[in-house]
N, C-alpha and C positions, 0 to 999 in steps of 0.2 A: 504494500500500500504506500501511501505518501502522507507526510506529516500534517498536511493541512486538510486532510479529507475527513469530513464530519462522520461518515459511516464507518471509516476505519477506526476512529475514536470510539464510536458507539459499540462496535464489535469487541474492541479491546477491553472496554469496561465490562461488557456482558460475559465475555468468555475468558480472555487471557489473564484478566485480573481476578477471576473467579477461582478460588482454591480447589474446588471439586474438579473443574475442567482442567486446571493446571496439573493437578496430581495425576490424572489419567493420561494426559498428553506426555508429561515428563516420564512417566513409568514406561511407556511403550515407544516413544518417538524422540527424535532429536529435533527440537523446534528452532527454526531459523527465520528471522525477520529480514526481509529484503526490501530496501528502499528502491522503489521502481524508478526514481529519478537517477540514482547512482548506477543502477544496473538495468537499463532498459532492455538489454539483450536477454537476460534471464526472465524479466517480466514478460517479454513477448513470447518466449517458449511456453511458459505456464499459462499465459492468457489464451494462447491458441489451444492448449490442451484442454482447459476448462470449457472453452467455446465448443470444442468437438464433443466433450462429454455431456454438456448440459444445454447446448444451443444458446448459451447466455454467458456473458463475461463482463467484468468490470472490477471495481475495487470497493471494499477489500477483496483481495484475491487469495483464496486458500486452496492449497494443493497438497495432497498426501502423495509421497513419493517413496520409491524403494531406496536402498542405501546408495545406489549409483546415480540418484536423481531422476530416475524414470517415473513419470507421473502415473498414478493408478486411480486416483479419485480426486474430485475438486468441486468447488463451488464459490459463490461470492459471499454475501452476508449469511453467516450460519448462526443460528441461535445456540445458546448454551446446551439445550437438550439435544439439538440436532448434531452438534459437533461431538458430543459424548457418544451418541448412537453410532456415528460414523467411525469414530476412533476405536470403539470397542468391537464393532462388527469387522472392521478391516484388520484389526489385530488378530482376531479369531481366524479370519480367512488366511491371513499371512502364515499363521502357525499350522493350520490344518489343510489348507488347499493352496499352497504356495505356487504350484504350477499354473493354476488358473489365474491367480493374481498377476504372475509374471507375464502370462499370455495377454492379459488386458493391457499391461504396460507396453509390451512389445508391439501390439497392434496400434496403440496410440503413437508410439515413436515412428512407426511406418507412416501413419497418416500425417504426422507433423513434418516428416521429411518431404512429403509431396506438397505441403503448404508452402514450404520455404524454398522450393526449387525456383531458381531464376533462370529463364532461358533467354539467350541473346536474340534480340529482334533487329531486323533491318528496318529502321524507321526513316521515312522520308523527312528531310529537313524542312520541306514546305509546310506551312501552316496557314490555312486559308480562312477567310471570313466565314465560309460554310462550316468549318470545324467548330468555330465558336458558336454558331447557331445550333449545331447538333448538341452542344452541351447545354445551352441556356433554354432552348424551347421546351424540353421535358421538365426542366427546373421550374419554369414559370407556373406549371400546373400545381406546384406545391407552395407558391407564394402566399403568405398571409398579408394581404394588402390593407388590412385594418391595423394590426399591431406590429407588422414587420416580421422578418424572419420567415421560417417555414411554419406550416399550419399547426402542427401538434406539439404540445409541451412534452417533456421539459425543453426549454429553449437555451441554447448556447450561443454566445456572440459570433463564433466562427469568423474572425476578422479576415482571414485569407480568402474565404468564400465571398465576403462582401467586397473585398478589393477587386476580385475577379469580375464581379458584377459591375463595379465602377468602370473598369476598363472596357468591359463589353458594352455598357451603355454609351460610353464615349465613342468607341470605334464603330459600333453599329448604328450610332445615332438613334437608339431605341428608347423612346419615351416611357414605355411600360416598365422596362428594367430600371430606368433612372427614377421613376416615381416610386417604385417598390423600394429601391435602395435608400432613397431619402426618407421615406416613411420609417424604414428600419432604423436608420441613424437617429432620427428624431425620437422614436419611441424608446429606444435604448437609453438615450440621453435623459429623457424625462422619467424613466422608470427607476425602480429600486435596485435594479442590477447595477446602476451607477451610484456610487456613494455620494449623495447630494451634499454632504457636509465636508468630507475630506478629500474627495476626488478618487478616481480609480474605479475599476469594475470588479464586481464579484464574478464567480466562475459561471454560474447559470441560474436560471429561475425554474421553478417547478410549475409555473402557470403560463398562460399564453400572453399575458399583458406585461411581462417583465417586472412584476411587482412583488414576487415572493422568492427572494434569492436564497441559495446556499452561500454562506458568507466568506468562504475562502477567497483570498486574492492571490492570483498566480502571476509571477513575473511575465511568463510568456504571453498570457492574455493581455496584460496591460501594455506591454511594449507594442504589440501588434495593433491594439485598439487606439493607442495614441497616434501611431502612424496612420491608421485608417482615417481618423477624424482630421488629421493634418492634411491628408490628401483630399478628404471631403471638402475642406475649406478651400483648397486650391481649385477644386472642381466647381464649386458653387459660390465662393466668397461669403458663405453664411457664417457670421460672426459667432454663432452658437457653437459651431463645430470647432472653431479656434479655441473657445473657452474650454470645451470638453477635452481637447487634445492637451492643452496646457495644464489643466487641473489634473489630468491623469499623469502627465510627465512630472509635475511638481510633487504629486503624491509619491511616485517612485523615488524621486530624488530625496524626499524627506524621510520616508519610512522604509525603503528597501535598499538604499545604498549603503555599502559598508565604508568604514573610514579609509580603506585602501583604494576606493574608486570603483570597485565591482559591485554587482547587485546580488542581493540575496534571492532565494528561491520563491518564498511564499509567506503569506500571513494566515494563520490558523483561522478556521471558522468558529472554533469553540473557545470558550473561556470558562472559568469557574462559575460565572453567573449564568451560563447557558449559551447555546449556539446563537451567534449574532447579537447577543445582548449589548455588546460594546457599541453597536451602531443604532440601537433602538431607543425610543423615548416613551415614557409614560406621559399621560396628559398632565399629571402633577409636576413632573420634571420640566416640561415645556413651560408651564405657567410660572414656575419658580425662576427659570432662567430668563424668559422673555417678557414677563410681566405685561405691560400694556401693548406689546407687539404680538401677543400670542394669537389674537384673532386673525391678524394679517397672515401670520405664519401658518395658521390652520387652513386658511383659504388656499395658500400657495402649495402646502404639502398634503392637502386632502385629509386633514385630521378632524375627527368628530369630537369636539371638546366636551360633549355631554356623556361620553362613554365613561366607564369606570376609571377612577383615577389611577389604578394600577395596571390597566390594559396597556400593552406595549404597542408602539406604532413604528412601522418601517416607512421611512420618508421617501416620497416620490413627488414629482411635480404634477399637481392637479389642475392648476390654472396657469395660463401663460401670462407674460408681462402685460400684454395689451388688455386682457380681460381684467386683470387687477387694476390697471390704470383707470379703466372705465368705472369699475365698481367703487373705487376710492376717490375718484375725481382728482387724480394727480397725474403727472407726466410719467412716461415710460422711464425716463432717466431717474426720477424719484423712486419708482418701483425698484429699479436695479439697485439703487443705494440702500433701500430698506432691506431687500433680499440679502445683499452682501453683509449688511450689519447683523442680520438675524443669523446667517450662516457662521459668521465669525464668533458670535457669542456662543452658539452651540458647539462649535469646534473647540473653543477655549475650555468649555466645561468637559466635553468629551475627552480631551487630551489628558485630563486628570484621572480618568478611569484607568483601571488595570488593562494594559494593552494586550491583545491576543498574542500568543507565541509566534515569533518569527523563525522560520526555518532558515538558518544562516549558511546553508550550503551555497557554494558559488559554482554554477554549472556553465561550462564554456559556451554551449550552443545558445542558452538563454541570454547570456551576456552579449553574444553576437547580435541577437535580436534587439537587445537594449541599445547597442551602439547604432544600429540601423534606424531604430525609432528616434533616437535623439537627433540623428542627422536629418531625418525627414522633417522634424520640427524646425531644425535650424534653416533648412531650405525654405520651408513654408513661411516662417515668421522672422527670419534674419536676427535671431536672438543668440548672441555669442555664448550664453551660459550652456546651451544645449551642445554646441560644438565642443566647448571645454570639457563637459561631462563625458562626451563620447571619447575624446582623446584620453581622458583619465582611465576609462574602462578598458580601452584598447591597450594602454600601457600596462595595466594589471595583467591582461592576458599574455602580453609579450613577456613580461618579467616572471610571472608565476606559473603559467600554464603551458608555455611553449618550451620545447627542448629538442635537441638532436636535429637541427636543420629543418625546423618548421613543423615537426610533430607536436601534437598537443595532448594534454590531459583533459579528460572530461571535468573532473573536479578532484580536489585533494581532501581526503578525509583525515581524521586524526591518526589513522594507521598507515595508509598507503595511497599513492596516487592511483586514480582509475584511468585507464587508457581512453583516449577520445574515440567516439563513434562517428558514423557518417554525418549525422546531423551537427555534431560539434564542428567538424571541418567545414561543412557546407555553410553554416550560419556565420562562423568566424571569417571565412574567406569572403563571403558576401559583404560583411561589415567592413573589412579592411579595404575592399575595392571601393565601397561607397565613401569611406573616409579619405 
């Protein structure tokens, strides 16, 4: 699993911190915790294995294996009773029907070998307008043109897909794609998937309207989304997109940047107060902080002030600036000032709360994405701080992660460096070319 994953934490509490479960597992098995970000190669093997076994895969990822690593059974989230049943049944089968257990494992290994076979293809270097149409025409049928994104929740931002649509809209001069893209950018920026107080995007929402997020913040999401909105600004000159790009980049520089110039992996969704509680507000908390501004804030953030004082609220934009200007008979400029003042007050109070855990691993590929993101903002907004930050991150990679004539480490743990993978090379090379 990974350290910012809500469901990984939930299963850890239910199962691996449960003495009964732990006793059974430790009696019959050697338990190994793999960080999927440190070892994506191992993660992919067992992810494929569980997909083959259950037709479903994700994290937390649990796999029972023989002593040589051969997978024989697996699943995603397992309850304490389920994992006890599996552990005991599999141990019994291992002792009494080993040949059958090994046969299952051998069959899985054969199937996995077929999944990972890569055959060389002779691909034409020509890429036509029709190739793009063949990709986007079926895609259009899945567009959610009310809330943006695709039709069915959960909804992930998928910034690389949105950027593809941006280029497709531009080159094909396709108004339908452009309209859908801009609806998506607008709805995500207004929704609770965007941290309206501190900037930056959460990983995904479980609803169609981008209003109920899981609260982990990943570096790779935020780098790409900052780039996407910066390019969206260049595409449309919409000032809101500039604000979102800069608020996201500023969040990364404030909360995810290490003292040595590189960027940390992620910020946890959970804290001792509960998942996402760091980002939520009760009605009473809002009244205490904002006082006579609370009605205006409630209109902006869609908060029902008559709800129970202890009910928590996830903040999203309910009314735009023009609507508020009309309602309160003030200028849009004054609305902006009031909103910024409210957000600053909430940010100052929130900053005193216990911050969710930060995963301080530094991964080469994600830092390559960060460099590219900062450079995209520099190109869009001509702000030297983004260029300077990109140079600092590149210098860290050069000094700490590069060795032996251009080879790179993926990351350096407390014990040993981990060799770079294909994505590490690809994203670092791209970042250095852009720089």
